[in-house]
C-alpha positions in Angstrom: -151.5 -44.4 72.9 -150.6 -41.9 70.0 -147.2 -40.6 70.3 -145.4 -37.7 68.3 -142.2 -37.9 66.5 -140.1 -37.6 69.9 -141.8 -40.7 71.2 -144.2 -38.6 73.6 -147.7 -39.0 74.1 -149.6 -36.4 71.9 -152.3 -35.4 74.5 -149.8 -35.0 77.4 -147.3 -33.1 75.1 -150.0 -30.6 74.3 -150.4 -29.9 77.9 -146.6 -29.6 78.4 -146.6 -27.0 75.3 -149.6 -25.2 77.2 -147.6 -25.1 80.5 -144.3 -24.1 78.9 -146.2 -21.1 77.1 -147.5 -20.0 80.6 -143.9 -20.0 81.7 -142.8 -18.3 78.4 -145.1 -15.4 79.2 -144.4 -15.1 82.7 -140.5 -15.0 81.8 -141.3 -12.3 79.2 -142.9 -10.1 82.0 -139.9 -11.0 84.3 -137.5 -10.0 81.5 -139.3 -6.7 81.2 -139.2 -6.1 84.8 -135.3 -6.6 84.9 -135.1 -3.9 82.1 -137.1 -1.7 83.9 -135.2 -2.1 87.2 -131.9 -1.9 85.2 -132.9 1.6 83.8 -134.4 3.0 86.8 -132.3 1.9 89.6 -131.1 4.9 91.8 -129.0 5.3 94.8 -125.6 4.4 96.4 -125.6 0.9 95.2 -126.4 1.9 91.6 -123.2 0.6 90.2 -123.3 -3.0 91.6 -127.2 -3.5 90.9 -127.3 -1.9 87.3 -124.7 -4.5 86.3 -126.4 -7.1 88.2 -129.7 -6.7 86.7 -128.1 -6.5 83.4 -126.7 -9.8 84.0 -130.2 -11.2 84.9 -131.9 -10.0 82.1 -129.5 -11.3 79.6 -129.7 -14.6 81.3 -133.6 -14.4 81.1 -133.5 -13.5 77.4 -131.5 -16.7 76.9 -134.1 -18.8 78.8 -137.0 -17.1 76.9 -135.2 -18.4 73.7 -134.6 -21.9 75.2 -138.5 -22.1 76.3 -139.7 -21.0 72.8 -137.6 -23.4 71.2 -138.6 -26.3 73.6 -142.3 -25.5 72.6 -141.4 -25.9 69.0 -139.6 -29.0 69.6 -142.3 -30.6 71.5 -144.6 -29.8 68.7 -146.2 -26.5 69.7 -146.3 -22.9 68.7 -144.6 -20.2 71.2 -146.8 -17.4 72.2 -145.2 -14.1 70.9 -147.5 -11.3 71.5 -147.8 -8.9 74.3 -151.5 -9.6 74.5 -150.7 -13.2 75.0 -147.9 -12.5 77.7 -150.3 -10.1 79.9 -153.2 -12.9 79.5 -151.0 -15.6 81.0 -148.9 -13.6 83.4 -148.9 -14.4 87.0 -146.1 -12.0 88.1 -146.2 -8.7 89.6 -145.6 -6.0 87.0 -142.8 -3.5 88.5 -143.5 -0.3 87.3 -140.9 2.5 87.7 -139.3 0.6 90.6 -136.0 2.7 91.2 -135.5 1.7 95.0 -132.8 -1.0 95.6 -134.6 -3.0 98.0 -138.0 -2.9 96.2 -136.0 -4.0 92.9 -134.4 -7.0 94.6 -137.7 -8.0 96.3 -139.3 -7.9 92.8 -136.8 -10.1 91.6 -137.2 -12.7 94.6 -140.9 -12.8 94.4 -140.8 -13.1 90.5 -138.3 -16.2 90.8 -140.2 -17.8 93.3 -143.2 -17.7 91.4 -141.5 -19.0 88.3 -140.3 -21.8 90.3 -143.7 -22.9 91.0 -144.7 -22.9 87.4 -141.3 -24.7 86.5 -141.9 -27.5 89.2 -145.3 -28.0 87.9 -144.0 -28.6 84.4 -141.0 -30.8 85.8 -143.8 -33.0 87.5 -146.0 -33.2 84.3 -142.9 -33.7 82.0 -141.4 -36.5 84.4 -144.7 -38.4 83.9 -144.3 -38.8 80.5 -140.5 -39.2 80.4 -140.1 -36.0 78.4 -136.2 -35.8 79.6 -135.7 -32.8 77.3 -138.2 -30.5 79.2 -137.1 -32.3 82.6 -133.5 -31.4 82.0 -134.4 -27.7 81.0 -136.6 -27.2 84.0 -133.9 -28.7 86.6 -131.3 -26.5 85.1 -133.8 -23.3 85.6 -134.8 -24.4 89.0 -131.4 -24.8 90.5 -129.9 -21.6 88.8 -133.0 -19.6 90.2 -132.9 -21.1 93.6 -129.2 -19.8 94.0 -130.1 -16.4 92.8 -133.0 -16.2 95.4 -130.4 -17.3 98.0 -128.2 -14.5 96.9 -130.6 -11.8 96.7 -131.9 -12.8 100.1 -128.5 -12.5 101.4 -128.2 -9.1 100.0 -131.5 -7.9 101.4 -130.4 -9.0 105.0 -127.3 -6.9 104.5 -129.5 -3.8 103.8 -131.8 -4.0 106.7 
C-alpha cells in the first residue's frame, strides 16, 4: 500500500480530503448564515443574540481555517470559491432571517448537519489511523453538541 509523507494511505487520504472539502464548503455557508443573522437580528433579545452570533461566527471562521489547513496537511487543495461552496453545500441557506427563534433554529439544524458530516469523516479517518483529522473532528463534535444543547435550552425558554 502506497503511503504519503504522513504515513497515511494515499487513496484513502484522497477520500478524506474530499470529505474535508465538503465540510469546508458547508462551514463556509454556516459562517455566512451566522453573519447574516448577526447583522439582521431584531427584537427584545437583540443585545444578547447579536453578541452570541458574533461569538459563533468567530469560532466558525477559526474552524474554516483549521479545516483548510488540514486539507493541505493531508496533501490536498482546499476549495476556495463560492461556486465550489454552493455546489457542495447541504445546509439551508438563511436569507434575511431577523426573528430570534428562526435564527436559533437555523443554527441548530446547521450544526446538526455539520455533525453528520464530521462523524462520517471521523469514521473514515479512524479507519486509516489519521489521528490529526480524528482529533480535529472529535473537538468539533464535542463543541457543537454543547452548542446545540444550549440553543435548544434557549428555544424551550422562548416557547
